[in-house]
C-alpha positions in Angstrom: -4.2 13.7 -14.8 -1.8 16.3 -13.3 -4.8 18.4 -12.4 -5.9 15.6 -10.1 -2.3 15.5 -8.6 -1.6 12.2 -10.4 1.7 11.7 -12.1 1.7 9.0 -14.9 4.6 6.5 -14.9 5.4 3.9 -17.5 5.0 0.9 -15.1 4.3 -0.1 -11.5 7.9 -0.6 -10.5 8.9 2.8 -11.8 6.0 4.4 -10.0 7.0 2.8 -6.7 10.7 3.7 -7.1 9.8 7.3 -7.9 7.4 7.5 -4.9 10.1 6.1 -2.6 12.6 8.7 -3.8 10.2 11.6 -3.2 8.4 10.6 0.0 9.8 10.5 3.6 11.1 7.2 4.8 8.0 6.5 6.9 5.6 7.2 4.1 3.0 4.6 3.1 2.2 3.9 -0.5 -1.2 2.6 -1.7 -1.6 0.8 -5.0 -5.0 0.9 -6.7 -5.0 -1.8 -9.4 -8.3 -0.6 -10.9 -7.7 3.1 -10.3 -9.6 4.2 -13.5 -12.7 2.6 -12.0 -12.1 3.4 -8.3 -12.9 6.4 -6.1 -10.5 6.8 -3.3 -11.9 7.8 0.1 -9.7 9.1 2.9 -10.8 7.8 6.3 -9.4 9.4 9.4 
């Protein structure tokens, strides 16, 4: 997972808390509930 720049967390709340600690105040966080079956696409 780390090779894909993903960092496993024990639960959703921990993941959100950790992201908020690491990211700038104006960062946006996306939650992918079926991430194991989803391919993310970045649209600009």
